[in-house]
Jmol script that loads the backbone (N, CA, C; Angstrom):
load data "model"
ATOM      1  N   MET A   1       0.949  -1.047   0.252  1.00  0.00           N
ATOM      2  CA  MET A   1       0.028   0.233  -0.115  1.00  0.00           C
ATOM      3  C   MET A   1       0.858   1.174  -0.037  1.00  0.00           C
ATOM      4  N   LEU A   2       2.034   1.093   0.674  1.00  0.00           N
ATOM      5  CA  LEU A   2       3.131   2.080   0.790  1.00  0.00           C
ATOM      6  C   LEU A   2       3.247   2.832  -0.568  1.00  0.00           C
ATOM      7  N   ILE A   3       3.777   2.024  -1.354  1.00  0.00           N
ATOM      8  CA  ILE A   3       4.109   2.181  -2.876  1.00  0.00           C
ATOM      9  C   ILE A   3       2.698   2.641  -3.690  1.00  0.00           C
ATOM     10  N   GLN A   4       1.566   2.443  -3.314  1.00  0.00           N
ATOM     11  CA  GLN A   4       0.301   2.702  -4.228  1.00  0.00           C
ATOM     12  C   GLN A   4       0.024   3.967  -3.955  1.00  0.00           C
ATOM     13  N   VAL A   5       0.380   4.543  -2.406  1.00  0.00           N
ATOM     14  CA  VAL A   5       0.398   5.593  -1.918  1.00  0.00           C
ATOM     15  C   VAL A   5       0.965   6.980  -2.400  1.00  0.00           C
ATOM     16  N   CYS A   6       2.279   6.194  -2.523  1.00  0.00           N
ATOM     17  CA  CYS A   6       3.638   7.224  -2.754  1.00  0.00           C
ATOM     18  C   CYS A   6       3.396   7.289  -4.193  1.00  0.00           C
ATOM     19  N   GLY A   7       2.551   6.472  -5.231  1.00  0.00           N
ATOM     20  CA  GLY A   7       2.212   6.684  -6.344  1.00  0.00           C
ATOM     21  C   GLY A   7       1.417   7.615  -6.751  1.00  0.00           C
ATOM     22  N   HIS A   8       0.248   7.566  -5.901  1.00  0.00           N
ATOM     23  CA  HIS A   8      -0.426   8.827  -6.078  1.00  0.00           C
ATOM     24  C   HIS A   8       0.037  10.035  -5.821  1.00  0.00           C
ATOM     25  N   ILE A   9       0.562  10.285  -4.844  1.00  0.00           N
ATOM     26  CA  ILE A   9       1.298  11.430  -4.676  1.00  0.00           C
ATOM     27  C   ILE A   9       2.152  12.161  -5.448  1.00  0.00           C
ATOM     28  N   LEU A  10       2.960  11.150  -5.952  1.00  0.00           N
ATOM     29  CA  LEU A  10       4.104  11.026  -7.081  1.00  0.00           C
ATOM     30  C   LEU A  10       3.050  12.385  -8.270  1.00  0.00           C
ATOM     31  N   LEU A  11       2.231  11.645  -8.412  1.00  0.00           N
ATOM     32  CA  LEU A  11       1.028  12.457  -9.955  1.00  0.00           C
ATOM     33  C   LEU A  11       1.266  13.820  -9.598  1.00  0.00           C
ATOM     34  N   GLU A  12       0.832  14.546  -8.336  1.00  0.00           N
ATOM     35  CA  GLU A  12       0.432  15.158  -7.849  1.00  0.00           C
ATOM     36  C   GLU A  12       1.412  16.726  -7.249  1.00  0.00           C
ATOM     37  N   LYS A  13       2.410  15.857  -6.675  1.00  0.00           N
ATOM     38  CA  LYS A  13       3.377  16.593  -6.468  1.00  0.00           C
ATOM     39  C   LYS A  13       4.802  16.104  -6.290  1.00  0.00           C
ATOM     40  N   ARG A  14       5.034  15.661  -7.528  1.00  0.00           N
ATOM     41  CA  ARG A  14       6.443  15.403  -8.250  1.00  0.00           C
ATOM     42  C   ARG A  14       7.266  15.888  -7.465  1.00  0.00           C
ATOM     43  N   SER A  15       7.642  17.426  -8.062  1.00  0.00           N
ATOM     44  CA  SER A  15       8.717  17.777  -7.512  1.00  0.00           C
ATOM     45  C   SER A  15       8.880  18.082  -6.045  1.00  0.00           C
ATOM     46  N   THR A  16       8.240  17.486  -5.512  1.00  0.00           N
ATOM     47  CA  THR A  16       8.509  17.236  -3.770  1.00  0.00           C
ATOM     48  C   THR A  16       9.179  16.371  -3.709  1.00  0.00           C
ATOM     49  N   ILE A  17       8.656  15.227  -3.902  1.00  0.00           N
ATOM     50  CA  ILE A  17       9.051  13.686  -4.096  1.00  0.00           C
ATOM     51  C   ILE A  17      10.310  13.899  -4.860  1.00  0.00           C
ATOM     52  N   GLU A  18      10.644  14.171  -5.802  1.00  0.00           N
ATOM     53  CA  GLU A  18      12.375  14.502  -6.212  1.00  0.00           C
ATOM     54  C   GLU A  18      13.090  15.304  -4.799  1.00  0.00           C
ATOM     55  N   TRP A  19      12.685  15.987  -4.366  1.00  0.00           N
ATOM     56  CA  TRP A  19      13.526  16.617  -3.416  1.00  0.00           C
ATOM     57  C   TRP A  19      13.483  15.982  -2.342  1.00  0.00           C
ATOM     58  N   LEU A  20      12.289  14.892  -1.539  1.00  0.00           N
ATOM     59  CA  LEU A  20      12.980  14.333  -0.536  1.00  0.00           C
ATOM     60  C   LEU A  20      13.687  13.110  -1.173  1.00  0.00           C
ATOM     61  N   CYS A  21      13.765  12.379  -2.485  1.00  0.00           N
ATOM     62  CA  CYS A  21      14.433  11.571  -2.765  1.00  0.00           C
ATOM     63  C   CYS A  21      16.206  12.065  -2.854  1.00  0.00           C
ATOM     64  N   ALA A  22      16.070  13.435  -3.142  1.00  0.00           N
ATOM     65  CA  ALA A  22      17.568  13.938  -3.854  1.00  0.00           C
ATOM     66  C   ALA A  22      18.467  14.273  -2.511  1.00  0.00           C
ATOM     67  N   ASN A  23      17.248  14.378  -1.114  1.00  0.00           N
ATOM     68  CA  ASN A  23      18.062  15.002   0.082  1.00  0.00           C
ATOM     69  C   ASN A  23      17.787  13.635   0.909  1.00  0.00           C
ATOM     70  N   GLU A  24      17.595  12.678   0.468  1.00  0.00           N
ATOM     71  CA  GLU A  24      17.409  11.423   1.787  1.00  0.00           C
ATOM     72  C   GLU A  24      16.287  11.970   2.340  1.00  0.00           C
ATOM     73  N   LYS A  25      15.501  12.369   2.637  1.00  0.00           N
ATOM     74  CA  LYS A  25      14.387  12.823   3.736  1.00  0.00           C
ATOM     75  C   LYS A  25      13.380  11.369   3.786  1.00  0.00           C
ATOM     76  N   CYS A  26      12.708  11.493   4.776  1.00  0.00           N
ATOM     77  CA  CYS A  26      11.313  10.516   5.151  1.00  0.00           C
ATOM     78  C   CYS A  26      11.655   9.263   4.357  1.00  0.00           C
ATOM     79  N   SER A  27      12.703   8.446   4.465  1.00  0.00           N
ATOM     80  CA  SER A  27      13.223   7.120   3.782  1.00  0.00           C
ATOM     81  C   SER A  27      13.434   7.289   2.595  1.00  0.00           C
ATOM     82  N   PHE A  28      13.179   8.046   1.405  1.00  0.00           N
ATOM     83  CA  PHE A  28      12.988   8.375   0.222  1.00  0.00           C
ATOM     84  C   PHE A  28      14.994   8.423  -0.056  1.00  0.00           C
ATOM     85  N   SER A  29      14.792   7.959  -1.403  1.00  0.00           N
ATOM     86  CA  SER A  29      16.498   8.108  -1.815  1.00  0.00           C
ATOM     87  C   SER A  29      16.871   7.759  -3.576  1.00  0.00           C
ATOM     88  N   THR A  30      17.556   8.429  -3.948  1.00  0.00           N
ATOM     89  CA  THR A  30      18.008   8.262  -5.496  1.00  0.00           C
ATOM     90  C   THR A  30      18.853   7.084  -5.318  1.00  0.00           C
ATOM     91  N   THR A  31      18.783   6.293  -4.419  1.00  0.00           N
ATOM     92  CA  THR A  31      19.980   5.029  -4.837  1.00  0.00           C
ATOM     93  C   THR A  31      19.239   3.857  -4.574  1.00  0.00           C
ATOM     94  N   PRO A  32      19.473   2.848  -5.379  1.00  0.00           N
ATOM     95  CA  PRO A  32      18.981   1.854  -5.390  1.00  0.00           C
ATOM     96  C   PRO A  32      19.181   0.870  -4.380  1.00  0.00           C
ATOM     97  N   GLU A  33      18.351   0.013  -3.507  1.00  0.00           N
ATOM     98  CA  GLU A  33      19.070  -0.788  -2.029  1.00  0.00           C
ATOM     99  C   GLU A  33      18.220  -2.125  -2.616  1.00  0.00           C
ATOM    100  N   GLU A  34      18.575  -3.110  -1.903  1.00  0.00           N
ATOM    101  CA  GLU A  34      17.821  -4.211  -2.018  1.00  0.00           C
ATOM    102  C   GLU A  34      16.308  -4.048  -0.977  1.00  0.00           C
ATOM    103  N   TRP A  35      16.326  -2.920  -0.323  1.00  0.00           N
ATOM    104  CA  TRP A  35      15.157  -3.081   0.632  1.00  0.00           C
ATOM    105  C   TRP A  35      14.158  -1.736   0.227  1.00  0.00           C
ATOM    106  N   ARG A  36      14.678  -1.102  -0.826  1.00  0.00           N
ATOM    107  CA  ARG A  36      14.068  -0.053  -1.465  1.00  0.00           C
ATOM    108  C   ARG A  36      12.926  -0.789  -2.585  1.00  0.00           C
ATOM    109  N   ARG A  37      12.281   0.072  -2.882  1.00  0.00           N
ATOM    110  CA  ARG A  37      11.517   0.078  -4.232  1.00  0.00           C
ATOM    111  C   ARG A  37      11.555   1.325  -5.300  1.00  0.00           C
ATOM    112  N   GLU A  38      11.247   0.896  -6.163  1.00  0.00           N
ATOM    113  CA  GLU A  38      11.439   2.167  -6.990  1.00  0.00           C
ATOM    114  C   GLU A  38      10.233   2.306  -7.116  1.00  0.00           C
ATOM    115  N   LEU A  39      10.074   3.961  -7.452  1.00  0.00           N
ATOM    116  CA  LEU A  39       8.421   4.550  -7.934  1.00  0.00           C
ATOM    117  C   LEU A  39       8.615   5.573  -8.732  1.00  0.00           C
ATOM    118  N   ALA A  40       9.849   5.555  -9.621  1.00  0.00           N
ATOM    119  CA  ALA A  40      10.442   6.472 -10.600  1.00  0.00           C
ATOM    120  C   ALA A  40      11.376   6.118 -11.204  1.00  0.00           C
ATOM    121  N   PRO A  41      12.106   5.900 -11.976  1.00  0.00           N
ATOM    122  CA  PRO A  41      13.231   5.864 -12.431  1.00  0.00           C
ATOM    123  C   PRO A  41      13.991   7.148 -11.523  1.00  0.00           C
ATOM    124  N   GLY A  42      14.919   6.781 -10.575  1.00  0.00           N
ATOM    125  CA  GLY A  42      15.604   7.477  -9.971  1.00  0.00           C
ATOM    126  C   GLY A  42      15.381   7.569  -8.525  1.00  0.00           C
ATOM    127  N   MET A  43      14.227   7.606  -8.405  1.00  0.00           N
ATOM    128  CA  MET A  43      13.042   7.222  -7.144  1.00  0.00           C
ATOM    129  C   MET A  43      13.026   6.812  -6.318  1.00  0.00           C
ATOM    130  N   TYR A  44      13.268   6.088  -5.068  1.00  0.00           N
ATOM    131  CA  TYR A  44      13.002   5.135  -4.313  1.00  0.00           C
ATOM    132  C   TYR A  44      12.731   5.464  -3.034  1.00  0.00           C
ATOM    133  N   VAL A  45      11.905   4.302  -2.163  1.00  0.00           N
ATOM    134  CA  VAL A  45      11.282   4.610  -1.011  1.00  0.00           C
ATOM    135  C   VAL A  45      11.668   3.702  -0.235  1.00  0.00           C
ATOM    136  N   TRP A  46      12.264   3.109   1.105  1.00  0.00           N
ATOM    137  CA  TRP A  46      12.546   1.888   1.990  1.00  0.00           C
ATOM    138  C   TRP A  46      11.342   1.478   2.328  1.00  0.00           C
ATOM    139  N   THR A  47      11.112   0.011   1.744  1.00  0.00           N
ATOM    140  CA  THR A  47       9.844  -0.534   1.995  1.00  0.00           C
ATOM    141  C   THR A  47      10.006  -1.519   2.924  1.00  0.00           C
ATOM    142  N   ASP A  48      11.570  -1.876   3.413  1.00  0.00           N
ATOM    143  CA  ASP A  48      11.985  -3.543   3.924  1.00  0.00           C
ATOM    144  C   ASP A  48      11.484  -3.212   5.317  1.00  0.00           C
ATOM    145  N   ASN A  49      10.011  -2.265   6.451  1.00  0.00           N
ATOM    146  CA  ASN A  49      10.817  -2.091   7.375  1.00  0.00           C
ATOM    147  C   ASN A  49       9.060  -2.664   8.108  1.00  0.00           C
ATOM    148  N   SER A  50       8.739  -2.056   9.180  1.00  0.00           N
ATOM    149  CA  SER A  50       7.734  -2.360  10.100  1.00  0.00           C
ATOM    150  C   SER A  50       6.110  -1.118   9.698  1.00  0.00           C
ATOM    151  N   THR A  51       5.418  -1.543   9.688  1.00  0.00           N
ATOM    152  CA  THR A  51       4.194  -1.170   9.691  1.00  0.00           C
ATOM    153  C   THR A  51       4.060   0.606  10.570  1.00  0.00           C
ATOM    154  N   ALA A  52       4.693   0.260  11.547  1.00  0.00           N
ATOM    155  CA  ALA A  52       4.483   1.538  12.187  1.00  0.00           C
ATOM    156  C   ALA A  52       5.448   2.719  11.179  1.00  0.00           C
ATOM    157  N   THR A  53       6.724   2.483  10.485  1.00  0.00           N
ATOM    158  CA  THR A  53       7.860   2.830  10.047  1.00  0.00           C
ATOM    159  C   THR A  53       6.733   3.424   8.873  1.00  0.00           C
ATOM    160  N   LYS A  54       6.338   2.216   8.273  1.00  0.00           N
ATOM    161  CA  LYS A  54       5.274   2.629   6.814  1.00  0.00           C
ATOM    162  C   LYS A  54       4.663   4.075   7.074  1.00  0.00           C
ATOM    163  N   ILE A  55       3.663   4.182   8.293  1.00  0.00           N
ATOM    164  CA  ILE A  55       2.829   5.113   8.438  1.00  0.00           C
ATOM    165  C   ILE A  55       3.939   6.520   8.886  1.00  0.00           C
ATOM    166  N   ASN A  56       4.847   6.108   9.604  1.00  0.00           N
ATOM    167  CA  ASN A  56       5.868   7.156   9.649  1.00  0.00           C
ATOM    168  C   ASN A  56       6.325   8.062   8.361  1.00  0.00           C
ATOM    169  N   ILE A  57       6.781   6.984   7.446  1.00  0.00           N
ATOM    170  CA  ILE A  57       7.179   7.303   6.245  1.00  0.00           C
ATOM    171  C   ILE A  57       5.948   8.137   5.349  1.00  0.00           C
ATOM    172  N   LEU A  58       4.703   7.784   5.709  1.00  0.00           N
ATOM    173  CA  LEU A  58       3.471   8.315   4.879  1.00  0.00           C
ATOM    174  C   LEU A  58       3.382   9.802   5.842  1.00  0.00           C
ATOM    175  N   HIS A  59       3.534   9.692   7.212  1.00  0.00           N
ATOM    176  CA  HIS A  59       3.149  10.904   7.764  1.00  0.00           C
ATOM    177  C   HIS A  59       4.364  11.755   7.637  1.00  0.00           C
ATOM    178  N   GLY A  60       5.463  11.880   6.933  1.00  0.00           N
ATOM    179  CA  GLY A  60       6.713  12.654   6.909  1.00  0.00           C
ATOM    180  C   GLY A  60       6.183  13.333   5.209  1.00  0.00           C
ATOM    181  N   MET A  61       5.906  12.253   4.178  1.00  0.00           N
ATOM    182  CA  MET A  61       5.745  12.514   2.945  1.00  0.00           C
ATOM    183  C   MET A  61       4.329  13.631   2.687  1.00  0.00           C
ATOM    184  N   PHE A  62       3.087  13.187   3.707  1.00  0.00           N
ATOM    185  CA  PHE A  62       2.079  14.026   3.672  1.00  0.00           C
ATOM    186  C   PHE A  62       2.400  15.846   4.237  1.00  0.00           C
ATOM    187  N   GLU A  63       3.045  15.788   5.148  1.00  0.00           N
ATOM    188  CA  GLU A  63       3.665  16.909   6.055  1.00  0.00           C
ATOM    189  C   GLU A  63       4.544  17.807   4.652  1.00  0.00           C
ATOM    190  N   GLU A  64       5.580  16.999   4.070  1.00  0.00           N
ATOM    191  CA  GLU A  64       6.331  17.818   3.176  1.00  0.00           C
ATOM    192  C   GLU A  64       5.468  18.099   1.850  1.00  0.00           C
ATOM    193  N   CYS A  65       4.588  17.233   1.784  1.00  0.00           N
ATOM    194  CA  CYS A  65       4.120  18.198   0.318  1.00  0.00           C
ATOM    195  C   CYS A  65       2.462  18.888   0.961  1.00  0.00           C
ATOM    196  N   ASN A  66       2.280  19.219   2.366  1.00  0.00           N
ATOM    197  CA  ASN A  66       1.330  19.722   2.628  1.00  0.00           C
ATOM    198  C   ASN A  66      -0.201  19.032   2.194  1.00  0.00           C
ATOM    199  N   ILE A  67      -0.417  17.924   2.906  1.00  0.00           N
ATOM    200  CA  ILE A  67      -1.053  17.122   2.576  1.00  0.00           C
ATOM    201  C   ILE A  67      -1.475  16.973   4.565  1.00  0.00           C
ATOM    202  N   PRO A  68      -2.779  17.195   4.539  1.00  0.00           N
ATOM    203  CA  PRO A  68      -3.456  16.720   5.790  1.00  0.00           C
ATOM    204  C   PRO A  68      -3.537  15.311   5.970  1.00  0.00           C
ATOM    205  N   ALA A  69      -2.910  14.902   6.859  1.00  0.00           N
ATOM    206  CA  ALA A  69      -2.790  13.618   7.179  1.00  0.00           C
ATOM    207  C   ALA A  69      -4.119  12.835   7.351  1.00  0.00           C
ATOM    208  N   SER A  70      -5.122  13.726   7.249  1.00  0.00           N
ATOM    209  CA  SER A  70      -6.435  13.549   7.242  1.00  0.00           C
ATOM    210  C   SER A  70      -6.762  13.141   5.818  1.00  0.00           C
ATOM    211  N   GLU A  71      -6.304  13.049   4.652  1.00  0.00           N
ATOM    212  CA  GLU A  71      -6.727  13.154   3.691  1.00  0.00           C
ATOM    213  C   GLU A  71      -6.580  11.299   3.516  1.00  0.00           C
ATOM    214  N   LEU A  72      -5.694  10.544   4.160  1.00  0.00           N
ATOM    215  CA  LEU A  72      -5.624   9.422   4.088  1.00  0.00           C
ATOM    216  C   LEU A  72      -6.132   8.556   4.729  1.00  0.00           C
ATOM    217  N   VAL A  73      -7.313   7.804   4.193  1.00  0.00           N
ATOM    218  CA  VAL A  73      -8.252   7.016   5.127  1.00  0.00           C
ATOM    219  C   VAL A  73      -8.418   5.725   4.559  1.00  0.00           C
ATOM    220  N   PHE A  74      -7.833   4.586   5.160  1.00  0.00           N
ATOM    221  CA  PHE A  74      -7.959   3.139   4.563  1.00  0.00           C
ATOM    222  C   PHE A  74      -8.356   2.508   5.243  1.00  0.00           C
ATOM    223  N   GLU A  75      -9.608   1.513   4.515  1.00  0.00           N
ATOM    224  CA  GLU A  75     -10.995   1.307   5.094  1.00  0.00           C
ATOM    225  C   GLU A  75     -11.128  -0.483   4.574  1.00  0.00           C
ATOM    226  N   PHE A  76     -11.231  -0.692   5.199  1.00  0.00           N
ATOM    227  CA  PHE A  76     -11.147  -2.173   5.318  1.00  0.00           C
ATOM    228  C   PHE A  76     -12.588  -3.200   5.229  1.00  0.00           C
ATOM    229  N   ARG A  77     -12.768  -4.089   4.369  1.00  0.00           N
ATOM    230  CA  ARG A  77     -13.987  -4.612   4.157  1.00  0.00           C
ATOM    231  C   ARG A  77     -13.344  -6.158   4.790  1.00  0.00           C
ATOM    232  N   SER A  78     -14.498  -6.675   5.349  1.00  0.00           N
ATOM    233  CA  SER A  78     -14.552  -8.023   6.481  1.00  0.00           C
ATOM    234  C   SER A  78     -14.795  -9.041   4.725  1.00  0.00           C
ATOM    235  N   GLU A  79     -14.054 -10.161   5.367  1.00  0.00           N
ATOM    236  CA  GLU A  79     -14.367 -11.149   4.467  1.00  0.00           C
ATOM    237  C   GLU A  79     -15.786 -11.794   3.946  1.00  0.00           C
ATOM    238  N   GLN A  80     -16.891 -11.714   5.247  1.00  0.00           N
ATOM    239  CA  GLN A  80     -18.194 -11.522   5.052  1.00  0.00           C
ATOM    240  C   GLN A  80     -18.917 -10.951   3.728  1.00  0.00           C
ATOM    241  N   GLU A  81     -18.456  -9.823   3.684  1.00  0.00           N
ATOM    242  CA  GLU A  81     -18.937  -8.271   3.273  1.00  0.00           C
ATOM    243  C   GLU A  81     -18.917  -8.710   1.696  1.00  0.00           C
ATOM    244  N   GLY A  82     -17.634  -9.215   0.973  1.00  0.00           N
ATOM    245  CA  GLY A  82     -17.073  -9.529  -0.024  1.00  0.00           C
ATOM    246  C   GLY A  82     -17.975 -10.690  -0.598  1.00  0.00           C
ATOM    247  N   GLU A  83     -18.310 -11.689   0.013  1.00  0.00           N
ATOM    248  CA  GLU A  83     -18.833 -13.125  -0.382  1.00  0.00           C
ATOM    249  C   GLU A  83     -20.530 -12.568  -0.582  1.00  0.00           C
ATOM    250  N   ASP A  84     -21.172 -11.298  -0.229  1.00  0.00           N
ATOM    251  CA  ASP A  84     -22.321 -11.017  -0.342  1.00  0.00           C
ATOM    252  C   ASP A  84     -22.241 -10.367  -1.343  1.00  0.00           C
ATOM    253  N   GLU A  85     -21.277  -9.444  -2.109  1.00  0.00           N
ATOM    254  CA  GLU A  85     -21.139  -8.838  -3.184  1.00  0.00           C
ATOM    255  C   GLU A  85     -21.263 -10.087  -4.103  1.00  0.00           C
ATOM    256  N   GLU A  86     -20.667 -11.292  -4.251  1.00  0.00           N
ATOM    257  CA  GLU A  86     -20.458 -12.140  -5.121  1.00  0.00           C
ATOM    258  C   GLU A  86     -21.312 -12.686  -5.637  1.00  0.00           C
TER     259      GLU A  86
END
end "model"
wireframe off; spacefill off
backbone 0.3
color backbone group
């Protein structure tokens, strides 16, 4: 989910994500490593970490992009609901 959220933000705030990567902020980087995933050519984010760390990465990215953290809401459906829809 971290990669998907970063991808959506990248579409709207590319220059800020480029800045985060160039300055090695909020777990973003321009250097590929096995524990990082590529967001776009030359832009990577650390993904081999805990859920709490992923949440901190998102908070940092949202803060740098001037997006209120309240804009991100995760919604989970129970398996039972999914069965009813089929």
